[in-house]
C-alpha positions as CSV (number, residue, x, y, z in Angstrom):
1,X,15.7,16.7,-9.7
2,X,17.9,14.0,-8.3
3,X,18.9,13.6,-4.7
4,X,21.0,11.0,-3.0
5,X,20.6,10.8,0.8
6,X,19.9,8.5,3.8
7,X,16.9,10.7,4.8
8,X,16.4,13.2,2.0
9,X,14.1,16.2,2.3
10,X,12.9,17.2,-1.2
11,X,12.1,20.9,-1.6
12,X,8.5,21.8,-1.1
13,X,6.9,23.3,-4.2
14,X,5.1,26.6,-3.8
15,X,2.0,25.9,-5.9
16,X,-0.7,23.6,-4.6
17,X,-1.1,20.6,-6.8
18,X,-4.2,18.5,-7.5
19,X,-2.3,15.4,-6.7
20,X,1.1,14.4,-5.3
21,X,2.1,10.9,-6.5
22,X,4.5,9.0,-4.3
23,X,6.2,5.9,-5.8
24,X,8.6,3.8,-3.6
25,X,10.8,1.7,-5.8
26,X,13.0,-1.3,-5.1
27,X,14.5,-3.6,-7.8
28,X,11.6,-3.5,-10.3
29,X,12.8,-1.2,-13.1
30,X,10.6,-2.7,-15.8
31,X,7.5,-2.4,-13.8
32,X,8.4,1.2,-12.7
33,X,8.9,2.3,-16.4
34,X,5.5,0.9,-17.4
35,X,3.9,2.5,-14.3
36,X,5.3,5.9,-15.0
37,X,4.2,5.8,-18.6
38,X,0.7,5.1,-17.5
39,X,0.9,7.9,-14.9
40,X,2.0,10.3,-17.6
41,X,-1.1,9.6,-19.7
42,X,-3.4,9.7,-16.7
43,X,-2.1,13.0,-15.5
44,X,-3.3,14.9,-18.5
45,X,-5.4,17.9,-17.3
46,X,-4.3,17.6,-13.7
47,X,-1.7,19.6,-11.8
48,X,0.5,16.9,-10.4
49,X,3.9,16.3,-8.8
50,X,5.6,12.9,-8.8
51,X,8.1,11.7,-6.3
52,X,10.1,8.5,-7.0
53,X,12.0,7.2,-3.9
54,X,14.4,4.4,-4.7
55,X,15.4,2.3,-1.8
56,X,19.0,1.6,-2.9
57,X,18.2,-0.7,-5.8
58,X,21.3,-2.3,-7.4
59,X,20.5,-1.3,-11.0
60,X,18.5,1.9,-10.5
61,X,19.0,4.5,-13.3
62,X,17.4,7.9,-12.6
63,X,17.0,8.6,-16.3
64,X,14.4,5.8,-16.3
65,X,12.2,8.2,-14.4
66,X,13.2,11.6,-15.9
67,X,13.0,10.4,-19.5
68,X,9.3,9.8,-19.0
69,X,8.5,12.5,-16.4
70,X,11.2,15.2,-16.6
71,X,9.8,17.2,-13.7
72,X,9.7,14.2,-11.3
73,X,11.6,14.5,-8.0
74,X,13.9,11.5,-7.8
75,X,15.5,10.5,-4.5
76,X,17.8,7.6,-4.1
77,X,18.4,6.4,-0.5
78,X,21.8,5.0,0.4
79,X,20.2,2.0,2.0
80,X,16.9,0.2,2.0
81,X,15.0,2.1,4.6
82,X,11.7,0.3,4.1
83,X,8.4,1.4,2.5
84,X,7.0,3.6,5.2
85,X,10.1,5.7,5.8
86,X,10.8,6.1,2.1
87,X,7.2,7.2,1.4
88,X,7.3,9.6,4.3
89,X,10.2,11.4,2.8
90,X,7.9,12.5,0.0
91,X,4.6,12.7,2.0
92,X,6.3,15.2,4.4
93,X,6.8,17.8,1.7
94,X,4.0,16.9,-0.8
95,X,2.0,20.0,-1.8
96,X,-1.0,18.2,-3.4
97,X,-4.6,18.6,-2.2
98,X,-4.5,14.8,-2.5
99,X,-1.7,12.4,-1.8
100,X,-1.4,9.2,-3.7
101,X,0.6,6.1,-2.6
102,X,1.2,4.2,-5.8
103,X,3.1,1.0,-6.2
104,X,5.5,0.8,-9.2
105,X,3.9,-2.6,-10.2
106,X,0.6,-0.9,-11.1
107,X,-0.8,0.3,-14.4
108,X,-3.1,3.2,-14.1
109,X,-5.9,3.6,-16.6
110,X,-6.0,7.0,-18.5
111,X,-9.1,8.2,-16.6
112,X,-8.2,6.9,-13.2
113,X,-6.4,9.8,-11.6
114,X,-8.9,12.4,-12.8
115,X,-11.8,10.2,-11.6
116,X,-10.3,9.7,-8.2
117,X,-9.4,13.4,-7.7
118,X,-13.0,14.3,-8.7
119,X,-14.4,11.7,-6.3
120,X,-12.4,13.2,-3.4
121,X,-13.5,16.7,-4.3
122,X,-17.1,15.6,-4.4
123,X,-17.0,13.8,-1.0
124,X,-15.4,16.0,1.6
125,X,-16.1,13.5,4.4
126,X,-13.9,10.9,2.6
127,X,-10.4,10.9,3.8
128,X,-9.1,8.0,1.7
129,X,-10.2,6.1,-1.4
130,X,-9.1,3.4,-3.7
131,X,-10.3,2.2,-7.1
132,X,-10.9,-1.4,-8.1
133,X,-7.5,-3.2,-8.3
134,X,-7.2,-6.3,-10.4
135,X,-4.5,-8.8,-11.0
136,X,-3.0,-9.3,-14.5
137,X,-5.4,-12.2,-15.1
138,X,-8.4,-9.9,-14.4
139,X,-9.3,-11.3,-10.9
140,X,-9.9,-8.8,-8.1
141,X,-7.0,-8.1,-5.9
142,X,-8.8,-8.9,-2.6
143,X,-6.5,-6.7,-0.6
144,X,-7.9,-3.5,-2.2
145,X,-11.0,-3.6,0.0
146,X,-10.5,-4.9,3.6
147,X,-11.9,-4.6,7.0
148,X,-9.5,-4.4,10.0
149,X,-8.0,-7.8,11.0
150,X,-9.7,-8.3,14.4
151,X,-8.8,-11.5,16.2
152,X,-12.1,-13.1,15.0
153,X,-11.5,-12.1,11.4
154,X,-7.9,-13.3,11.7
155,X,-9.2,-16.7,13.0
156,X,-11.5,-17.1,10.0
157,X,-8.6,-16.5,7.7
158,X,-6.1,-18.8,9.6
159,X,-8.7,-21.6,9.6
160,X,-9.4,-21.1,5.9
161,X,-13.1,-20.5,6.7
162,X,-12.9,-17.3,4.6
163,X,-11.8,-19.3,1.6
164,X,-14.3,-22.1,2.1
165,X,-17.2,-19.8,2.5
166,X,-16.3,-16.6,0.6
167,X,-20.0,-15.6,0.2
168,X,-20.7,-15.8,3.9
169,X,-21.2,-12.4,5.6
170,X,-19.5,-13.9,8.7
171,X,-16.6,-15.7,7.3
172,X,-15.9,-13.5,4.3
173,X,-16.0,-10.2,6.1
174,X,-12.2,-9.4,6.1
175,X,-12.0,-9.1,2.3
176,X,-15.7,-8.4,1.9
177,X,-15.9,-11.3,-0.6
178,X,-19.7,-11.5,-0.1
179,X,-20.1,-8.1,-1.8
180,X,-20.2,-7.4,-5.6
181,X,-16.8,-6.2,-6.6
182,X,-18.4,-3.6,-8.8
183,X,-20.3,-2.0,-5.9
184,X,-19.0,1.1,-4.3
185,X,-18.8,0.6,-0.5
186,X,-17.2,1.9,2.6
187,X,-14.3,-0.1,3.8
188,X,-11.8,-0.1,6.6
189,X,-8.6,-0.1,4.5
190,X,-7.4,-0.3,0.9
191,X,-3.9,-1.6,0.2
192,X,-1.0,0.8,-0.3
193,X,-0.7,-0.1,-4.0
194,X,-3.2,2.7,-4.7
195,X,-4.2,4.8,-1.8
196,X,-5.4,8.4,-2.4
197,X,-5.5,10.4,0.8
198,X,-6.7,13.9,1.5
199,X,-3.9,16.2,2.6
200,X,-5.9,17.3,5.7
201,X,-5.8,13.6,6.8
202,X,-2.0,13.7,6.8
203,X,-2.0,16.9,8.7
204,X,-4.4,15.5,11.3
205,X,-3.4,11.9,11.9
206,X,0.3,12.1,10.8
207,X,2.1,10.0,8.3
208,X,3.0,6.3,7.9
209,X,4.3,4.6,11.0
210,X,7.9,3.8,10.3
211,X,8.0,0.9,12.7
212,X,6.5,-1.1,9.7
213,X,9.3,-1.9,7.3
214,X,7.1,-3.4,4.6
215,X,3.4,-4.4,4.9
216,X,0.9,-3.2,7.6
217,X,1.6,0.5,7.3
218,X,-1.5,1.0,5.1
219,X,-3.7,-0.8,7.6
220,X,-2.2,1.2,10.4
221,X,-2.7,4.5,8.6
222,X,-6.3,3.6,7.8
223,X,-6.9,2.6,11.4
224,X,-5.9,6.1,12.5
225,X,-8.0,7.8,9.8
226,X,-11.1,5.9,11.0
227,X,-10.4,6.8,14.6
228,X,-10.3,10.4,13.5
229,X,-13.7,10.1,11.9
230,X,-12.8,9.9,8.2
231,X,-14.6,7.6,5.8
232,X,-12.6,5.3,3.5
233,X,-14.2,4.2,0.3
234,X,-13.8,1.5,-2.4
235,X,-14.6,3.2,-5.7
236,X,-14.8,0.5,-8.5
237,X,-15.9,2.9,-11.3
238,X,-12.3,2.8,-12.5
239,X,-9.7,0.0,-12.5
240,X,-6.0,-0.3,-11.9
241,X,-3.9,-3.4,-12.7
242,X,-1.7,-4.6,-9.9
243,X,1.0,-7.0,-10.8
244,X,1.6,-7.6,-7.1
245,X,4.6,-8.8,-5.1
246,X,7.1,-7.9,-7.9
247,X,9.5,-6.4,-5.4
248,X,8.8,-8.9,-2.6
249,X,10.0,-11.7,-4.9
250,X,13.5,-10.4,-4.4
251,X,13.9,-12.0,-1.0
252,X,11.2,-14.4,0.2
253,X,12.8,-14.9,3.6
254,X,12.9,-11.1,4.3
255,X,9.4,-10.7,3.0
256,X,7.9,-13.4,5.2
257,X,9.6,-11.9,8.2
258,X,8.4,-8.4,7.4
259,X,4.8,-9.6,6.8
260,X,4.6,-11.4,10.2
261,X,6.4,-8.6,12.0
262,X,3.7,-6.2,10.7
263,X,1.1,-8.5,12.2
264,X,2.8,-8.3,15.6
265,X,3.2,-4.6,15.5
266,X,-0.4,-4.0,14.4
267,X,-1.9,-6.2,17.1
268,X,0.3,-4.7,19.8
269,X,-0.6,-1.1,18.7
270,X,-4.3,-1.5,18.2
271,X,-5.7,-4.6,19.8
272,X,-3.6,-5.9,22.7
273,X,-5.0,-3.6,25.4
274,X,-8.6,-4.3,24.4
275,X,-8.5,-8.1,24.7
276,X,-7.6,-10.5,27.5
277,X,-3.9,-11.2,27.9
278,X,-4.3,-15.0,27.1
279,X,-5.7,-14.0,23.7
280,X,-2.6,-11.9,23.0
281,X,-0.3,-14.8,23.9
282,X,-2.3,-17.1,21.6
283,X,-2.3,-14.5,18.8
284,X,1.5,-14.0,18.9
285,X,2.0,-17.8,19.2
286,X,-0.1,-18.4,16.0
287,X,1.8,-15.6,14.1
288,X,5.2,-17.1,15.2
289,X,4.2,-20.6,14.2
290,X,2.8,-19.5,10.8
291,X,6.1,-17.5,10.2
292,X,8.2,-20.5,11.1
293,X,6.2,-22.8,8.8
294,X,6.5,-20.5,5.9
295,X,10.2,-20.0,6.4
296,X,10.7,-23.8,6.6
297,X,8.7,-24.2,3.4
298,X,10.9,-21.7,1.6
299,X,14.1,-23.4,2.8
300,X,12.8,-26.8,1.7
301,X,11.9,-25.6,-1.8
302,X,15.3,-23.8,-2.1
303,X,17.2,-27.0,-1.2
304,X,15.0,-29.0,-3.7
305,X,15.8,-26.4,-6.5
306,X,19.6,-26.8,-5.8
307,X,19.5,-30.6,-5.7
């Protein structure tokens, strides 16, 4: 099923699925093809529906999706509307008992989807879960198990104390680097690369906040889940490979801006009213300086490459 629209509304399926898989794609066709092949194998024995939302990629071919998954719902937007808005197009009509945000630059192990659905079924108080995510070299993707970025945790990261003392319970608390990566634990937020969410959570707390263009929407969604009393779990009994930043390499300048804008939005939404105003001024100043430094670094490297 192929649709082209600025804000498409795919048709809702009548039957309830075990899992609705939502893949937002932008300019990574090779990664998407490998991801969907892994999803096909991992879906055996499950009732699933798959949505692929393309954000106006220059070379997107719908047959890349339907050749692997003929029943997939493919939507191509007529502009890049950002991750949150694109994902919501599918989340709004998804019929699964569980909803899965899955990045196209992931490789799902054959047992992963079944294990994660079984885990959600066995733990009704868990609203969201994630498996162990690893980078192609086998290292843990630290973003897959996070605590919320309070001003103090952000300070530890900005000052590199979290990198200098990763085993410290104080300095390593944002990415929980003091914990065994093979230990199941409750977390504040996974990353949106693989984020399985109970459908009741969507119905209770709403969908992704579309003020986030890219980055931050997973943290924001998790924050609202925790406020509503749901547990969020890191479940390392199964592993997913995350290539990471495949799409964000397309435009480093836009990526840097989106990343720092997400910081500003998150702090404004969830922390600003709880802390003294001078701390807010300092927080925004640090974010702005960091963004400016990163943009300058990109420009310098670009000029050097052209020289």
